[in-house]
Steps between C-alpha positions, in 0.01 A plus 500: 500500500488879523254498210260277688509718810421806287194318350363407845532856619312633198215254560457603862481864398224422248293313764526790748384740233203287411392479862520877537290545185231261627491669834465836332217358277314366802536825672374676193171278465199676654308323778172495303664313218636240737159442658335468160762250402444303813125503439545386146740240615255369753223493243725322260602262770135429584429431133800275483395327820147462365631365172735271691211379711288442194787318336554298815129419514506396137807288569330344803183445296703346218681281749172394652356429156815308405481304825131437442565393142781279624268347758233448238758346267617272779143412586423434134811285472402310813144461364636370171725255682215393723280463193763279334531295818123463526480404131772239549323369809174483305675315213663252737169448677329441166769251396472324834123486463538366144739231619255403773215490245708289259595270786138464600404439137776239462387329820144508377602349164710236677210418728268475197743273314548283806124474538463409131783247529343350810169474316669335201682258731171417668333447163794291381494291816128442455548397136799285596295311757220458250745380236665262750161353586413458133844350430457246779165401351646477148805303616279262687290445190811469281656255743191287499488517121870405476451211739204385291713517185789319664271228632410420139663183367620693193764695699831495305731645766585431859342690786744606771426600859636811669731277702647362175569851369642621831735204516608543136594870547654460845227711656498761219845629597645791303792290380250283308340799329602526133260757357201728532211553260163669489347176626735471800846372608664196344702253709734218410430176676534124490208258489551125461871561436408723204591869467185708462397865476212597730296811423309628803188712468546832679191581714466850355565398137234644270307228320748256660248231588343523155841468331580205728187317388562595136858372502401177675222433253710577191827331595322194634335451161791573265847350465768622261885502503496879468251564780606499866395172664263530797581220750237578761318760707393591851157668467478552877799737501496609134825332393597371154783247466694497171802323363814693589662691211874527561572813297201700620332753276604603150500863618765430767719312255480767227607758757767260635388543859704319766794512254359219286663447159353651187262297284651430155308598187420144394349425842300824478353398165412159648331664801296721266382195304403319821299799628309514172440123519357520854287800407359323194408204721293733723335660198404158361381358832178293494214548539572875527812700407698660783637857487788554745457882536826552696783367284832662597861391577428489875233234437723280283717257699812305399606156623857374535517430124366846408166352394245780529159454659211745525370557852254722689187407308280638780381780271434268206154505349299232327342644189252329270656364183263716294657820640863390526610633160616849408164608358269458798602525862348436842410830669646539853385758753861586604843437353752287690873453458822697533561845357714503180392142423121552475342499155404866430168400340413277795593778741282756321201292399506207744475259207706189564629248247800276437663787303520684833776259604683552167564866591654394835704234317640767264628711791649191670681400178654847471623475858655159430739648242557843662476433877343846527197623701165482314420870524531652151690195374293452182564862400878469552518175300290640216727805477815284506366281220420805288852636548670162448638506856326200657840364606531788745188388693594130531604386847874587514574213740464266196804551278417281199148602395400390148403853399282412201297237686471718810367778276238261355413398856450871591277562196279205593481626859389843382223347290379310807486824703301692238242733654213353300418131536427455132864592428643232732611170337343161572675306776466153347554592134764778515655562841577149626641368166740796477610469865550126455720565197710752693536262797647237268776724362853370537765708666 
């Protein structure tokens, strides 16, 4: 405590002494020196003030330049943003214009197509009217010709009126309809207490009237147990009246449509023999051979005893006996028949002969034992025979196939469907005898 007081006292004494020394020094400085110092001080102060002012001016100038640069930067940024906005607006405008152009172009194309379609419809309507007028003229001539033929005393079938056909079918009701072909619909009916099948010519059927006349002329001149029996016709309405076949077409029965039972192998061999018999009868017809041209399972009908009969002879052609063999054929302007059953040589060259039907027969025979579609069937059977696997192609619904005889049947069928006519066997000398032998096999 006492020590601290002593220290404070010593400090005060030092301060007083310093003040006295300063006062003495001030009193000792001459007046001129003081004035000079003041002058120098003022000069120095002016320099400092001038430097300060310059510095301030530089700072202000720098601030102004910085502000100006900042403004320019902001303006540039705004200009860039405005430029981007304008570019985007220009792009959107261009896209909108492009859409409008495309829309206009699409409307123009649509209008052009509609105009073309309208023109085509107008042309079609004109041609349709012309064709309708020509058809009326042709039908009138054909009707008169048919009536002239039917008025002949040599008519071998009955002529029915439209009223007879309408009454037989119950007014062509759908419940009486049993089928549909290229010629037209087929109805079941009853005439004179006898079940009949009535085929009606469809008005728009191509070559329908010609096929009608052809079928009438052929079936009225020929009779055979394996050809469908024509009972009568109605030329006025284009109707053909046949005996009714209880089991329908061979195609339907092979495919077991309407849940019908399978056809046993012995019956199939018998059907094959009957088809060949009916076909041979056409080929040996007098005075000119007949070529069916459309032999297929759909055109082979079965009665209640599974007796097969060839139908739809509307495409059949009379060929001179001198050109009926496999060497020389009658040249046709266009091939007729059903794809997969048409003789390839006939289809390519237009040359028609009895061997043309043999190709169709070969395909039908293969279908009889396989129940398969005709497309590519000959190839599959040929491959199976080469590999010894013919049993795999036989219709599996038949459980007791005689494999060896079925294989012989397949080989004969393949020979019939050879691509070249000269390689196909003779119907009377080779095909029918073999099929007859197979049909007589015991179970």
